[in-house]
Backbone as CSV, one residue per row, in Angstrom:
resi,resn,N_x,N_y,N_z,CA_x,CA_y,CA_z,C_x,C_y,C_z
1,UNK,76.692,-66.904,-92.664,75.693,-66.436,-91.713,75.612,-64.956,-91.772
2,UNK,74.407,-64.384,-91.785,74.158,-62.946,-91.982,74.340,-62.275,-90.625
3,UNK,74.935,-61.058,-90.711,75.017,-60.161,-89.547,73.684,-59.620,-89.249
4,UNK,73.616,-58.849,-88.134,72.348,-58.227,-87.743,71.789,-57.231,-88.720
5,UNK,72.673,-56.620,-89.607,72.177,-55.715,-90.570,71.934,-56.355,-91.962
6,UNK,72.027,-57.657,-92.045,71.644,-58.338,-93.314,72.859,-58.523,-94.152
7,UNK,74.045,-57.989,-93.905,75.185,-58.138,-94.721,75.869,-59.519,-94.448
8,UNK,76.450,-60.091,-95.538,77.113,-61.375,-95.311,78.452,-61.034,-94.453
9,UNK,78.814,-62.091,-93.809,80.011,-61.941,-92.831,81.342,-61.637,-93.565
10,UNK,81.477,-62.199,-94.732,82.786,-61.956,-95.442,82.677,-60.623,-96.155
11,UNK,83.796,-60.198,-96.757,83.769,-58.930,-97.475,83.146,-59.006,-98.864
12,UNK,82.302,-59.943,-99.063,81.726,-60.192,-100.423,80.693,-59.174,-100.789
13,UNK,80.298,-58.316,-99.802,79.244,-57.401,-100.144,79.864,-55.992,-100.377
14,UNK,80.451,-55.893,-101.570,81.037,-54.553,-101.924,79.902,-53.605,-102.333
15,UNK,80.078,-52.311,-102.144,78.930,-51.455,-102.447,78.362,-51.540,-103.861
16,UNK,79.223,-51.766,-104.820,78.736,-51.860,-106.174,77.937,-53.133,-106.447
17,UNK,78.134,-54.212,-105.541,77.459,-55.475,-105.784,76.353,-55.675,-104.726
18,UNK,76.176,-54.885,-103.825,75.240,-55.204,-102.722,73.933,-54.440,-102.853
19,UNK,72.859,-55.138,-102.771,71.525,-54.520,-102.904,71.170,-53.773,-101.674
20,UNK,71.852,-54.015,-100.513,71.478,-53.284,-99.281,72.268,-51.943,-99.201
21,UNK,73.334,-51.803,-99.932,74.076,-50.558,-99.909,73.358,-49.487,-100.713
22,UNK,73.381,-48.327,-100.185,72.700,-47.209,-100.830,73.594,-45.935,-100.757
23,UNK,73.582,-45.156,-101.818,74.442,-43.942,-101.756,73.838,-42.972,-100.736
24,UNK,72.636,-43.211,-100.302,72.009,-42.315,-99.286,72.219,-42.824,-97.863
25,UNK,72.954,-43.936,-97.732,73.111,-44.543,-96.363,73.894,-43.464,-95.540
26,UNK,73.580,-43.525,-94.201,74.222,-42.548,-93.270,75.723,-42.869,-93.173
27,UNK,76.523,-41.823,-93.288,77.935,-41.909,-93.157,78.309,-41.074,-91.948
28,UNK,79.437,-41.417,-91.287,79.792,-40.644,-90.171,80.094,-39.226,-90.534
29,UNK,79.608,-38.245,-89.716,79.896,-36.867,-89.983,81.353,-36.557,-89.628
30,UNK,81.988,-35.842,-90.528,83.430,-35.458,-90.284,83.533,-34.555,-89.029
31,UNK,84.576,-34.782,-88.283,84.843,-33.951,-87.143,85.102,-32.565,-87.440
32,UNK,84.406,-31.592,-86.830,84.659,-30.188,-87.139,85.016,-29.442,-85.866
33,UNK,85.689,-28.332,-85.980,86.044,-27.557,-84.778,85.474,-26.160,-84.989
34,UNK,85.085,-25.519,-83.880,84.416,-24.219,-83.826,85.182,-23.307,-82.984
35,UNK,85.154,-22.031,-83.362,85.799,-21.005,-82.528,84.962,-20.754,-81.249
36,UNK,85.640,-20.209,-80.259,84.975,-19.869,-79.017,83.893,-18.833,-79.201
37,UNK,84.096,-17.914,-80.231,83.139,-16.878,-80.427,81.843,-17.483,-81.023
38,UNK,82.050,-18.490,-81.980,80.898,-19.048,-82.536,80.056,-19.822,-81.535
39,UNK,80.785,-20.615,-80.660,80.088,-21.318,-79.586,79.320,-20.374,-78.682
40,UNK,79.952,-19.166,-78.354,79.284,-18.253,-77.477,78.049,-17.709,-78.129
41,UNK,78.079,-17.474,-79.437,76.874,-17.021,-80.191,75.746,-18.030,-80.115
42,UNK,76.073,-19.343,-80.349,75.128,-20.375,-80.292,74.533,-20.474,-78.860
43,UNK,75.352,-20.375,-77.864,74.843,-20.443,-76.485,73.941,-19.311,-76.217
44,UNK,74.281,-18.142,-76.668,73.421,-16.951,-76.450,72.096,-17.136,-77.147
45,UNK,72.062,-17.653,-78.410,70.750,-17.895,-79.044,69.910,-18.882,-78.281
46,UNK,70.535,-19.868,-77.717,69.760,-20.916,-76.939,69.221,-20.296,-75.660
47,UNK,70.082,-19.481,-75.041,69.657,-18.919,-73.685,68.626,-17.846,-73.840
48,UNK,68.530,-17.201,-74.993,67.462,-16.262,-75.216,66.043,-16.835,-75.155
49,UNK,65.969,-18.070,-75.543,64.655,-18.745,-75.465,63.760,-18.579,-76.679
50,UNK,64.273,-17.885,-77.668,63.411,-17.738,-78.887,63.205,-19.103,-79.605
51,UNK,64.266,-19.904,-79.634,64.192,-21.166,-80.293,64.744,-22.258,-79.341
52,UNK,64.275,-23.460,-79.641,64.757,-24.621,-78.879,66.187,-24.911,-79.234
53,UNK,66.888,-25.801,-78.382,68.189,-26.222,-78.655,68.223,-27.022,-79.969
54,UNK,67.222,-27.822,-80.117,67.141,-28.643,-81.357,66.955,-27.764,-82.655
55,UNK,66.142,-26.704,-82.504,66.011,-25.870,-83.687,67.298,-25.158,-83.973
56,UNK,67.995,-24.531,-82.937,69.224,-23.847,-83.201,70.245,-24.801,-83.826
57,UNK,70.291,-25.992,-83.337,71.241,-27.049,-83.843,70.950,-27.277,-85.328
58,UNK,69.641,-27.415,-85.678,69.162,-27.682,-87.042,69.608,-26.535,-87.956
59,UNK,69.264,-25.347,-87.425,69.480,-24.128,-88.227,70.977,-23.959,-88.610
60,UNK,71.878,-24.315,-87.720,73.378,-24.132,-87.947,74.059,-25.393,-88.299
61,UNK,73.300,-26.470,-88.706,73.830,-27.761,-89.077,74.772,-28.317,-88.019
62,UNK,74.366,-28.279,-86.774,75.174,-28.848,-85.615,74.431,-29.941,-85.046
63,UNK,75.136,-30.752,-84.198,74.438,-31.817,-83.473,73.902,-31.226,-82.257
64,UNK,72.711,-31.760,-81.790,72.086,-31.310,-80.602,72.982,-31.607,-79.389
65,UNK,73.681,-32.700,-79.393,74.560,-33.014,-78.340,75.640,-32.004,-78.142
66,UNK,76.262,-31.607,-79.275,77.294,-30.536,-79.154,76.823,-29.284,-78.551
67,UNK,75.602,-28.783,-79.028,75.015,-27.570,-78.513,74.743,-27.746,-77.042
68,UNK,74.170,-28.904,-76.610,73.932,-29.010,-75.143,75.170,-29.061,-74.339
69,UNK,76.257,-29.653,-74.855,77.546,-29.551,-74.168,78.026,-28.188,-74.080
70,UNK,77.875,-27.376,-75.109,78.395,-26.017,-75.044,77.541,-25.188,-74.000
71,UNK,76.290,-25.527,-73.931,75.423,-24.868,-72.884,75.873,-25.227,-71.524
72,UNK,76.131,-26.512,-71.280,76.576,-26.900,-69.956,77.913,-26.308,-69.547
73,UNK,78.847,-26.195,-70.533,80.165,-25.605,-70.283,79.965,-24.146,-69.997
74,UNK,79.060,-23.424,-70.711,78.854,-22.032,-70.397,78.293,-21.844,-68.985
75,UNK,77.446,-22.715,-68.550,76.958,-22.618,-67.205,78.062,-22.847,-66.162
76,UNK,78.904,-23.848,-66.424,80.015,-24.066,-65.553,80.948,-22.868,-65.445
77,UNK,81.245,-22.268,-66.578,82.073,-21.089,-66.691,81.418,-19.851,-65.913
78,UNK,80.137,-19.807,-65.927,79.420,-18.747,-65.195,79.244,-19.032,-63.700
79,UNK,79.609,-20.260,-63.324,79.496,-20.662,-61.901,78.181,-21.184,-61.525
80,UNK,77.264,-21.406,-62.429,75.926,-21.892,-62.101,75.748,-23.308,-62.488
81,UNK,76.762,-23.910,-63.107,76.644,-25.252,-63.623,76.888,-26.281,-62.580
82,UNK,76.669,-27.559,-62.945,76.912,-28.614,-62.046,78.398,-28.979,-61.971
83,UNK,78.751,-30.172,-61.523,80.154,-30.537,-61.386,80.819,-30.537,-62.759
84,UNK,82.131,-30.257,-62.718,82.894,-30.164,-63.927,83.895,-29.039,-63.841
85,UNK,84.830,-29.089,-64.801,85.817,-28.036,-64.784,85.413,-26.906,-65.727
86,UNK,85.751,-25.718,-65.304,85.532,-24.495,-66.129,86.509,-24.548,-67.263
87,UNK,86.325,-23.719,-68.244,87.214,-23.671,-69.414,88.618,-23.317,-68.932
88,UNK,88.762,-22.304,-68.060,90.070,-21.993,-67.623,90.790,-23.088,-66.874
89,UNK,89.971,-23.819,-66.055,90.529,-25.009,-65.371,90.993,-26.097,-66.335
90,UNK,90.205,-26.222,-67.448,90.571,-27.240,-68.460,91.883,-26.762,-69.133
91,UNK,92.006,-25.487,-69.454,93.191,-25.025,-70.072,94.415,-25.168,-69.168
92,UNK,94.216,-24.894,-67.914,95.339,-25.041,-66.945,95.703,-26.520,-66.820
93,UNK,94.729,-27.425,-66.724,95.053,-28.850,-66.636,95.834,-29.320,-67.866
94,UNK,95.387,-28.844,-69.059,96.114,-29.283,-70.272,97.518,-28.782,-70.279
95,UNK,97.788,-27.558,-69.817,99.106,-27.045,-69.737,99.975,-27.780,-68.677
96,UNK,99.390,-28.100,-67.608,100.122,-28.900,-66.566,100.407,-30.284,-67.064
97,UNK,99.526,-30.891,-67.810,99.843,-32.200,-68.427,100.971,-32.106,-69.445
98,UNK,100.970,-31.041,-70.213,102.073,-30.858,-71.194,103.396,-30.669,-70.486
99,UNK,103.389,-29.857,-69.487,104.585,-29.658,-68.636,105.076,-30.947,-68.029
100,UNK,104.148,-31.709,-67.474,104.487,-32.987,-66.774,105.113,-33.938,-67.816
101,UNK,104.487,-33.992,-68.970,105.076,-34.892,-70.003,106.541,-34.490,-70.382
102,UNK,106.726,-33.148,-70.542,108.022,-32.605,-70.881,109.039,-32.950,-69.827
103,UNK,108.584,-32.739,-68.528,109.555,-32.968,-67.440,109.830,-34.490,-67.320
104,UNK,108.921,-35.360,-67.600,109.171,-36.799,-67.532,110.198,-37.172,-68.614
105,UNK,110.022,-36.512,-69.765,110.973,-36.802,-70.906,112.400,-36.344,-70.502
106,UNK,112.434,-35.169,-69.837,113.769,-34.596,-69.384,114.400,-35.588,-68.368
107,UNK,113.616,-36.094,-67.511,114.147,-37.031,-66.452,114.640,-38.349,-67.156
108,UNK,113.921,-38.802,-68.103,114.354,-39.952,-68.870,115.697,-39.726,-69.589
109,UNK,115.839,-38.580,-70.180,117.074,-38.259,-70.867,118.209,-38.192,-69.835
110,UNK,117.958,-37.568,-68.659,119.057,-37.469,-67.634,119.402,-38.883,-67.126
111,UNK,118.378,-39.743,-66.936,118.650,-41.115,-66.434,119.560,-41.838,-67.518
112,UNK,119.260,-41.723,-68.797,120.019,-42.377,-69.863,121.500,-41.777,-69.826
113,UNK,121.622,-40.477,-69.704,122.943,-39.896,-69.687,123.744,-40.342,-68.433
114,UNK,123.061,-40.450,-67.313,123.749,-40.876,-66.145,124.245,-42.392,-66.292
115,UNK,123.370,-43.225,-66.885,123.781,-44.614,-67.146,124.940,-44.659,-68.139
116,UNK,124.894,-43.822,-69.110,125.934,-43.804,-70.096,127.299,-43.392,-69.483
117,UNK,127.322,-42.299,-68.689,128.550,-41.841,-68.086,129.028,-42.759,-66.946
118,UNK,128.133,-43.423,-66.397,128.472,-44.435,-65.302,129.216,-45.614,-65.954
119,UNK,128.869,-46.065,-67.152,129.540,-47.144,-67.861,130.929,-46.721,-68.226
120,UNK,131.022,-45.449,-68.755,132.406,-44.970,-69.211,133.396,-44.798,-68.078
121,UNK,132.976,-44.490,-66.921,133.893,-44.268,-65.802,134.411,-45.561,-65.242
122,UNK,133.795,-46.691,-65.474,134.330,-47.979,-64.970,135.551,-48.492,-65.666
């Protein structure tokens, strides 16, 4: 039985044997990371109003979604955005979560040590 995209259900449709496979088929874009300075420059370009968000994204080979998220985050950081955490709040939350995880590990180690020494004293 064929799937919705026309490929057979089994793994019989290898790229070299399948007429539906194409070297130009869309592949997932690899995940990239950008510096805060680069994001700030892109946000500034969009806020100037010379070009649309889509055009800026296309010119810099970015996704429109990413650029729009950077714009929303910049608005939050400036205090004009909608609900959500500012960048400094996100950084603080990440630090608190790291500290919490470390403290939980410390407590677990102490609990194991307490159980170990309790066995030895009997």
